[in-house]
C-alpha positions as YAML, in Angstrom:
chain: A
units: angstrom
residues:
- id: 1
  name: UNK
  ca: [-7.28, 12.55, 27.09]
- id: 2
  name: UNK
  ca: [-5.79, 9.22, 26.36]
- id: 3
  name: UNK
  ca: [-7.24, 9.11, 22.96]
- id: 4
  name: UNK
  ca: [-6.02, 12.49, 21.81]
- id: 5
  name: UNK
  ca: [-2.33, 11.48, 23.89]
- id: 6
  name: UNK
  ca: [-2.10, 8.45, 21.38]
- id: 7
  name: UNK
  ca: [-3.28, 10.19, 18.15]
- id: 8
  name: UNK
  ca: [-0.73, 13.01, 18.86]
- id: 9
  name: UNK
  ca: [2.01, 9.76, 19.90]
- id: 10
  name: UNK
  ca: [1.18, 8.51, 16.38]
- id: 11
  name: UNK
  ca: [0.92, 10.86, 13.86]
- id: 12
  name: UNK
  ca: [3.78, 13.15, 14.69]
- id: 13
  name: UNK
  ca: [2.14, 16.09, 15.52]
- id: 14
  name: UNK
  ca: [-0.34, 18.22, 17.29]
- id: 15
  name: UNK
  ca: [-1.86, 20.13, 13.48]
- id: 16
  name: UNK
  ca: [-1.91, 16.15, 12.69]
- id: 17
  name: UNK
  ca: [-3.44, 15.02, 15.43]
- id: 18
  name: UNK
  ca: [-6.50, 17.93, 15.36]
- id: 19
  name: UNK
  ca: [-7.11, 16.91, 12.15]
- id: 20
  name: UNK
  ca: [-7.42, 13.24, 12.70]
- id: 21
  name: UNK
  ca: [-10.26, 13.82, 15.64]
- id: 22
  name: UNK
  ca: [-11.94, 16.64, 14.30]
- id: 23
  name: UNK
  ca: [-11.00, 18.85, 16.75]
- id: 24
  name: UNK
  ca: [-8.99, 22.16, 17.45]
- id: 25
  name: UNK
  ca: [-5.40, 21.84, 18.06]
- id: 26
  name: UNK
  ca: [-5.91, 24.25, 21.55]
- id: 27
  name: UNK
  ca: [-8.03, 21.62, 22.47]
- id: 28
  name: UNK
  ca: [-5.06, 19.16, 21.40]
- id: 29
  name: UNK
  ca: [-2.05, 20.80, 23.50]
- id: 30
  name: UNK
  ca: [-5.34, 21.32, 26.61]
- id: 31
  name: UNK
  ca: [-5.45, 17.89, 26.89]
- id: 32
  name: UNK
  ca: [-1.74, 16.38, 26.91]
- id: 33
  name: UNK
  ca: [-0.59, 19.65, 29.38]
- id: 34
  name: UNK
  ca: [-3.69, 18.06, 31.44]
- id: 35
  name: UNK
  ca: [-2.42, 14.32, 31.36]
- id: 36
  name: UNK
  ca: [1.61, 15.56, 31.49]
- id: 37
  name: UNK
  ca: [0.53, 17.29, 34.92]
- id: 38
  name: UNK
  ca: [-1.25, 14.19, 36.02]
- id: 39
  name: UNK
  ca: [1.85, 12.06, 35.41]
- id: 40
  name: UNK
  ca: [3.98, 14.42, 37.25]
- id: 41
  name: UNK
  ca: [6.67, 14.95, 34.04]
- id: 42
  name: UNK
  ca: [6.67, 15.13, 30.35]
- id: 43
  name: UNK
  ca: [5.02, 12.26, 28.50]
- id: 44
  name: UNK
  ca: [6.04, 14.27, 24.60]
- id: 45
  name: UNK
  ca: [8.89, 16.60, 23.63]
- id: 46
  name: UNK
  ca: [8.04, 19.73, 21.23]
- id: 47
  name: UNK
  ca: [9.93, 18.97, 18.53]
- id: 48
  name: UNK
  ca: [9.65, 18.20, 15.28]
- id: 49
  name: UNK
  ca: [8.71, 15.51, 14.52]
- id: 50
  name: UNK
  ca: [7.33, 14.54, 18.50]
- id: 51
  name: UNK
  ca: [9.29, 12.40, 20.32]
- id: 52
  name: UNK
  ca: [8.41, 10.27, 23.36]
- id: 53
  name: UNK
  ca: [9.88, 10.42, 26.61]
- id: 54
  name: UNK
  ca: [10.50, 7.33, 28.29]
- id: 55
  name: UNK
  ca: [7.65, 7.51, 30.48]
- id: 56
  name: UNK
  ca: [5.74, 8.35, 27.55]
- id: 57
  name: UNK
  ca: [6.34, 5.51, 25.11]
- id: 58
  name: UNK
  ca: [4.92, 3.20, 28.45]
- id: 59
  name: UNK
  ca: [1.81, 5.16, 28.61]
- id: 60
  name: UNK
  ca: [1.27, 4.69, 24.72]
- id: 61
  name: UNK
  ca: [1.83, 0.72, 25.31]
- id: 62
  name: UNK
  ca: [-0.87, 0.83, 28.00]
- id: 63
  name: UNK
  ca: [-3.74, 2.82, 26.24]
- id: 64
  name: UNK
  ca: [-3.13, 1.79, 23.10]
- id: 65
  name: UNK
  ca: [-5.18, -1.36, 23.60]
- id: 66
  name: UNK
  ca: [-7.64, 0.64, 25.09]
- id: 67
  name: UNK
  ca: [-8.19, 2.62, 22.11]
- id: 68
  name: UNK
  ca: [-8.04, -0.65, 19.53]
- id: 69
  name: UNK
  ca: [-11.59, -1.91, 21.80]
- id: 70
  name: UNK
  ca: [-12.75, 1.36, 20.97]
- id: 71
  name: UNK
  ca: [-12.23, 1.25, 17.65]
- id: 72
  name: UNK
  ca: [-13.22, -3.14, 17.37]
- id: 73
  name: UNK
  ca: [-16.44, -1.57, 19.68]
- id: 74
  name: UNK
  ca: [-17.71, 1.30, 16.45]
- id: 75
  name: UNK
  ca: [-17.06, -1.02, 14.35]
- id: 76
  name: UNK
  ca: [-19.02, -3.47, 15.40]
- id: 77
  name: UNK
  ca: [-21.68, -0.96, 16.66]
- id: 78
  name: UNK
  ca: [-22.05, 0.56, 12.85]
- id: 79
  name: UNK
  ca: [-22.34, -3.13, 11.29]
- id: 80
  name: UNK
  ca: [-25.75, -4.48, 10.91]
- id: 81
  name: UNK
  ca: [-26.26, -8.71, 10.20]
- id: 82
  name: UNK
  ca: [-27.21, -7.00, 6.22]
- id: 83
  name: UNK
  ca: [-23.64, -5.42, 5.53]
- id: 84
  name: UNK
  ca: [-24.58, -2.48, 4.66]
- id: 85
  name: UNK
  ca: [-21.96, 0.35, 5.00]
- id: 86
  name: UNK
  ca: [-18.65, 1.40, 3.12]
- id: 87
  name: UNK
  ca: [-15.51, 0.22, 3.48]
- id: 88
  name: UNK
  ca: [-12.79, 1.83, 1.75]
- id: 89
  name: UNK
  ca: [-9.82, 0.12, 0.67]
- id: 90
  name: UNK
  ca: [-6.59, 1.47, -0.53]
- id: 91
  name: UNK
  ca: [-3.84, 0.10, -3.50]
- id: 92
  name: UNK
  ca: [-2.36, 1.19, -6.72]
- id: 93
  name: UNK
  ca: [-4.38, 1.88, -9.85]
- id: 94
  name: UNK
  ca: [-2.71, -0.26, -11.71]
- id: 95
  name: UNK
  ca: [-4.19, -2.78, -8.95]
- id: 96
  name: UNK
  ca: [-8.13, -1.56, -9.44]
- id: 97
  name: UNK
  ca: [-7.67, -1.50, -13.27]
- id: 98
  name: UNK
  ca: [-6.41, -4.68, -14.37]
- id: 99
  name: UNK
  ca: [-7.61, -6.81, -11.09]
- id: 100
  name: UNK
  ca: [-10.43, -5.66, -9.23]
- id: 101
  name: UNK
  ca: [-12.80, -3.45, -11.92]
- id: 102
  name: UNK
  ca: [-13.66, -6.27, -13.97]
- id: 103
  name: UNK
  ca: [-14.98, -8.35, -10.78]
- id: 104
  name: UNK
  ca: [-17.11, -5.71, -9.50]
- id: 105
  name: UNK
  ca: [-20.30, -6.66, -10.34]
- id: 106
  name: UNK
  ca: [-19.81, -9.85, -8.91]
- id: 107
  name: UNK
  ca: [-18.68, -8.48, -5.41]
- id: 108
  name: UNK
  ca: [-21.80, -6.35, -5.61]
- id: 109
  name: UNK
  ca: [-24.72, -9.42, -6.92]
- id: 110
  name: UNK
  ca: [-22.63, -11.07, -3.63]
- id: 111
  name: UNK
  ca: [-22.98, -8.22, -0.75]
- id: 112
  name: UNK
  ca: [-26.04, -5.36, -2.89]
- id: 113
  name: UNK
  ca: [-26.08, -3.16, 0.52]
- id: 114
  name: UNK
  ca: [-22.24, -2.39, 0.91]
- id: 115
  name: UNK
  ca: [-20.48, 0.15, -0.78]
- id: 116
  name: UNK
  ca: [-17.24, 0.26, -1.81]
- id: 117
  name: UNK
  ca: [-14.52, 3.40, -1.96]
- id: 118
  name: UNK
  ca: [-11.37, 2.47, -3.12]
- id: 119
  name: UNK
  ca: [-8.51, 5.16, -2.91]
- id: 120
  name: UNK
  ca: [-6.02, 4.34, -6.27]
- id: 121
  name: UNK
  ca: [-3.03, 6.25, -5.42]
- id: 122
  name: UNK
  ca: [1.04, 5.47, -5.22]
- id: 123
  name: UNK
  ca: [0.66, 7.10, -1.43]
- id: 124
  name: UNK
  ca: [0.16, 4.85, 1.56]
- id: 125
  name: UNK
  ca: [-2.97, 5.75, 3.37]
- id: 126
  name: UNK
  ca: [-3.22, 4.87, 6.90]
- id: 127
  name: UNK
  ca: [-5.33, 1.93, 8.29]
- id: 128
  name: UNK
  ca: [-4.31, 3.10, 12.03]
- id: 129
  name: UNK
  ca: [-5.24, 6.33, 11.34]
- id: 130
  name: UNK
  ca: [-8.39, 5.34, 9.75]
- id: 131
  name: UNK
  ca: [-8.15, 6.67, 5.79]
- id: 132
  name: UNK
  ca: [-8.09, 3.09, 5.17]
- id: 133
  name: UNK
  ca: [-10.73, -0.60, 6.09]
- id: 134
  name: UNK
  ca: [-8.27, -2.59, 3.77]
- id: 135
  name: UNK
  ca: [-5.40, -1.78, 2.27]
- id: 136
  name: UNK
  ca: [-3.31, -4.28, -0.65]
- id: 137
  name: UNK
  ca: [0.58, -3.47, -0.85]
- id: 138
  name: UNK
  ca: [3.32, -4.56, -2.47]
- id: 139
  name: UNK
  ca: [5.56, -5.06, 1.01]
- id: 140
  name: UNK
  ca: [4.59, -6.33, 4.39]
- id: 141
  name: UNK
  ca: [3.77, -3.54, 7.24]
- id: 142
  name: UNK
  ca: [6.93, -3.99, 9.64]
- id: 143
  name: UNK
  ca: [4.94, -1.84, 12.66]
- id: 144
  name: UNK
  ca: [1.81, -0.57, 14.17]
- id: 145
  name: UNK
  ca: [-1.10, -2.98, 15.17]
- id: 146
  name: UNK
  ca: [-1.86, -4.30, 11.69]
- id: 147
  name: UNK
  ca: [-2.81, -7.55, 10.44]
- id: 148
  name: UNK
  ca: [-1.32, -8.98, 7.20]
- id: 149
  name: UNK
  ca: [-1.39, -11.65, 4.79]
- id: 150
  name: UNK
  ca: [-0.08, -12.66, 1.76]
- id: 151
  name: UNK
  ca: [-2.33, -12.87, -0.82]
- id: 152
  name: UNK
  ca: [-0.19, -13.64, -4.30]
- id: 153
  name: UNK
  ca: [3.03, -13.48, -5.63]
- id: 154
  name: UNK
  ca: [4.13, -11.42, -8.59]
- id: 155
  name: UNK
  ca: [7.26, -12.23, -10.53]
- id: 156
  name: UNK
  ca: [8.68, -10.06, -13.56]
- id: 157
  name: UNK
  ca: [10.89, -10.67, -16.07]
- id: 158
  name: UNK
  ca: [12.14, -7.98, -19.25]
- id: 159
  name: UNK
  ca: [10.05, -7.74, -22.19]
- id: 160
  name: UNK
  ca: [10.07, -6.30, -25.37]
- id: 161
  name: UNK
  ca: [7.92, -5.85, -28.42]
- id: 162
  name: UNK
  ca: [8.12, -8.93, -31.22]
- id: 163
  name: UNK
  ca: [9.25, -6.20, -33.65]
- id: 164
  name: UNK
  ca: [12.53, -4.64, -31.36]
- id: 165
  name: UNK
  ca: [15.85, -6.12, -32.56]
- id: 166
  name: UNK
  ca: [17.56, -7.34, -29.65]
- id: 167
  name: UNK
  ca: [20.91, -6.25, -29.08]
- id: 168
  name: UNK
  ca: [23.52, -5.65, -26.12]
- id: 169
  name: UNK
  ca: [22.06, -1.84, -26.86]
- id: 170
  name: UNK
  ca: [18.79, -2.49, -27.42]
- id: 171
  name: UNK
  ca: [17.98, 0.76, -25.29]
- id: 172
  name: UNK
  ca: [15.77, 0.61, -22.08]
- id: 173
  name: UNK
  ca: [12.90, 1.89, -20.22]
- id: 174
  name: UNK
  ca: [12.30, 2.36, -15.97]
- id: 175
  name: UNK
  ca: [10.13, 4.08, -13.54]
- id: 176
  name: UNK
  ca: [10.38, 7.19, -11.96]
- id: 177
  name: UNK
  ca: [8.84, 9.76, -9.15]
- id: 178
  name: UNK
  ca: [7.10, 7.58, -6.16]
- id: 179
  name: UNK
  ca: [8.33, 4.16, -7.83]
- id: 180
  name: UNK
  ca: [11.53, 5.10, -8.53]
- id: 181
  name: UNK
  ca: [12.53, 3.17, -5.38]
- id: 182
  name: UNK
  ca: [10.61, -0.38, -6.37]
- id: 183
  name: UNK
  ca: [13.24, -3.32, -6.41]
- id: 184
  name: UNK
  ca: [12.86, -4.16, -10.10]
- id: 185
  name: UNK
  ca: [14.08, -0.79, -10.70]
- id: 186
  name: UNK
  ca: [16.59, -1.10, -8.56]
- id: 187
  name: UNK
  ca: [17.67, -4.31, -10.79]
- id: 188
  name: UNK
  ca: [16.97, -2.73, -14.03]
- id: 189
  name: UNK
  ca: [19.54, 0.15, -13.52]
- id: 190
  name: UNK
  ca: [22.01, -2.37, -12.37]
- id: 191
  name: UNK
  ca: [21.92, -4.42, -15.32]
- id: 192
  name: UNK
  ca: [21.56, -1.75, -17.60]
- id: 193
  name: UNK
  ca: [24.14, 0.00, -15.01]
- id: 194
  name: UNK
  ca: [26.62, 1.73, -18.60]
- id: 195
  name: UNK
  ca: [23.84, 3.26, -20.01]
- id: 196
  name: UNK
  ca: [20.94, 6.06, -19.69]
- id: 197
  name: UNK
  ca: [17.01, 4.81, -20.09]
- id: 198
  name: UNK
  ca: [15.54, 6.22, -23.04]
- id: 199
  name: UNK
  ca: [12.27, 6.63, -21.01]
- id: 200
  name: UNK
  ca: [11.54, 7.04, -17.30]
- id: 201
  name: UNK
  ca: [7.62, 7.03, -16.25]
- id: 202
  name: UNK
  ca: [5.41, 6.93, -12.99]
- id: 203
  name: UNK
  ca: [3.61, 4.06, -13.21]
- id: 204
  name: UNK
  ca: [3.81, 0.85, -14.80]
- id: 205
  name: UNK
  ca: [1.21, 0.64, -17.28]
- id: 206
  name: UNK
  ca: [2.71, 3.87, -19.00]
- id: 207
  name: UNK
  ca: [5.53, 1.63, -19.19]
- id: 208
  name: UNK
  ca: [3.89, -1.55, -20.65]
- id: 209
  name: UNK
  ca: [2.70, 0.78, -24.12]
- id: 210
  name: UNK
  ca: [5.79, 1.71, -24.34]
- id: 211
  name: UNK
  ca: [7.13, -2.14, -24.21]
- id: 212
  name: UNK
  ca: [4.47, -2.42, -26.31]
- id: 213
  name: UNK
  ca: [5.31, 0.41, -28.70]
- id: 214
  name: UNK
  ca: [8.68, -0.54, -29.49]
- id: 215
  name: UNK
  ca: [10.64, 1.46, -27.65]
- id: 216
  name: UNK
  ca: [12.64, -0.47, -25.36]
- id: 217
  name: UNK
  ca: [12.86, -3.23, -23.04]
- id: 218
  name: UNK
  ca: [11.79, -3.16, -19.55]
- id: 219
  name: UNK
  ca: [11.70, -5.43, -16.61]
- id: 220
  name: UNK
  ca: [7.09, -5.64, -16.48]
- id: 221
  name: UNK
  ca: [5.25, -7.93, -13.96]
- id: 222
  name: UNK
  ca: [4.88, -11.40, -16.21]
- id: 223
  name: UNK
  ca: [0.79, -10.83, -15.23]
- id: 224
  name: UNK
  ca: [0.72, -7.87, -16.78]
- id: 225
  name: UNK
  ca: [2.75, -8.35, -20.17]
- id: 226
  name: UNK
  ca: [0.51, -11.22, -20.60]
- id: 227
  name: UNK
  ca: [-2.25, -8.57, -21.62]
- id: 228
  name: UNK
  ca: [0.51, -6.77, -24.16]
- id: 229
  name: UNK
  ca: [-0.02, -7.38, -28.08]
- id: 230
  name: UNK
  ca: [3.00, -8.34, -29.43]
- id: 231
  name: UNK
  ca: [5.45, -8.31, -26.57]
- id: 232
  name: UNK
  ca: [7.79, -11.51, -25.70]
- id: 233
  name: UNK
  ca: [9.87, -12.14, -22.71]
- id: 234
  name: UNK
  ca: [13.24, -11.65, -22.94]
- id: 235
  name: UNK
  ca: [16.31, -13.19, -21.08]
- id: 236
  name: UNK
  ca: [18.88, -10.94, -19.28]
- id: 237
  name: UNK
  ca: [21.90, -12.37, -21.64]
- id: 238
  name: UNK
  ca: [20.37, -11.33, -24.65]
- id: 239
  name: UNK
  ca: [20.40, -7.88, -23.45]
- id: 240
  name: UNK
  ca: [23.75, -7.68, -22.41]
- id: 241
  name: UNK
  ca: [23.56, -8.36, -18.56]
- id: 242
  name: UNK
  ca: [26.52, -9.99, -16.84]
- id: 243
  name: UNK
  ca: [25.03, -9.69, -13.45]
- id: 244
  name: UNK
  ca: [24.18, -13.04, -11.33]
- id: 245
  name: UNK
  ca: [21.40, -11.75, -9.87]
- id: 246
  name: UNK
  ca: [18.05, -13.50, -10.14]
- id: 247
  name: UNK
  ca: [14.94, -11.65, -11.22]
- id: 248
  name: UNK
  ca: [13.09, -10.02, -8.92]
- id: 249
  name: UNK
  ca: [9.70, -11.25, -7.22]
- id: 250
  name: UNK
  ca: [7.33, -9.44, -5.50]
- id: 251
  name: UNK
  ca: [4.82, -11.06, -2.71]
- id: 252
  name: UNK
  ca: [0.63, -8.55, -2.07]
- id: 253
  name: UNK
  ca: [0.10, -8.29, 1.26]
- id: 254
  name: UNK
  ca: [-3.88, -7.50, 1.99]
- id: 255
  name: UNK
  ca: [-3.51, -5.42, 5.45]
- id: 256
  name: UNK
  ca: [-6.15, -4.54, 7.91]
- id: 257
  name: UNK
  ca: [-6.24, -2.82, 11.37]
- id: 258
  name: UNK
  ca: [-6.24, -5.13, 13.70]
- id: 259
  name: UNK
  ca: [-9.13, -3.62, 15.86]
- id: 260
  name: UNK
  ca: [-10.97, -4.22, 12.09]
- id: 261
  name: UNK
  ca: [-10.07, -6.74, 11.45]
- id: 262
  name: UNK
  ca: [-13.52, -9.26, 12.29]
- id: 263
  name: UNK
  ca: [-16.23, -6.32, 11.16]
- id: 264
  name: UNK
  ca: [-18.65, -8.30, 9.10]
- id: 265
  name: UNK
  ca: [-18.92, -6.08, 6.75]
- id: 266
  name: UNK
  ca: [-14.75, -5.89, 6.26]
- id: 267
  name: UNK
  ca: [-14.03, -9.78, 6.41]
- id: 268
  name: UNK
  ca: [-16.72, -9.93, 3.74]
- id: 269
  name: UNK
  ca: [-14.16, -7.64, 1.77]
- id: 270
  name: UNK
  ca: [-10.76, -9.07, 2.46]
- id: 271
  name: UNK
  ca: [-12.83, -12.50, 1.29]
- id: 272
  name: UNK
  ca: [-14.02, -11.03, -1.90]
- id: 273
  name: UNK
  ca: [-10.35, -9.73, -2.55]
- id: 274
  name: UNK
  ca: [-8.76, -13.22, -1.55]
- id: 275
  name: UNK
  ca: [-11.02, -14.46, -4.29]
- id: 276
  name: UNK
  ca: [-10.35, -12.36, -7.30]
- id: 277
  name: UNK
  ca: [-6.44, -12.38, -6.21]
- id: 278
  name: UNK
  ca: [-6.03, -16.49, -6.25]
- id: 279
  name: UNK
  ca: [-7.44, -16.50, -9.26]
- id: 280
  name: UNK
  ca: [-5.59, -14.31, -11.39]
- id: 281
  name: UNK
  ca: [-2.41, -15.30, -13.31]
- id: 282
  name: UNK
  ca: [1.00, -14.23, -11.38]
...
């Protein structure tokens, strides 16, 4: 019942907890009813999303270490000294294509009996819910039982094709969709506040290829721009920027749930990731 309560409190709904635990929603409801009957008071307010009562918050704080310990014990049982099994990694597609894929052969030479499952997407997979074991993220998590380690810093600059004529009204391009709120996109919007973008795309790789094709200027990671042909860095002043804001930079964080940070196969993947990211240009 405690595991059921923790899942409902963490995921925010009976439906989500039902899917995560692999049981029916009626079973979830029955477990909660029994728990609240034992407590003698409500633990959850059946709203959308669900909210914890004060008694429920106290119970969650008490059962969280038990849940973490159970996850750690289960993970330990799944491991053998030969590092068999599967590890799920989640990150953005660009990271997989630019940094990880070229180094996968050496990973399998070092760990021939491990299997990697890589989720390459902008959506943030949940480590707490078990959707992934390790995550590479562009921000540091501020909540949950997660352990984060900074593995790399990324610097940004404006880039253009060497053949593009630069002037204060040069066309600019940026990011949209799930990436529209990134700090680098907000910075570009401030720089070019007097005119709309020529092109907006939902991935950085397409943005870089558009710069390479001479369609306009864009704010790109320096390490990625170095991979493009006939593309040069340009100063903001040449683009008519009058803002005093400094160019943005981002940190890459390797994140793991606290219950899995000492699991041998997970630690092996984390060590490989640190080696890969320490070898590449910022």
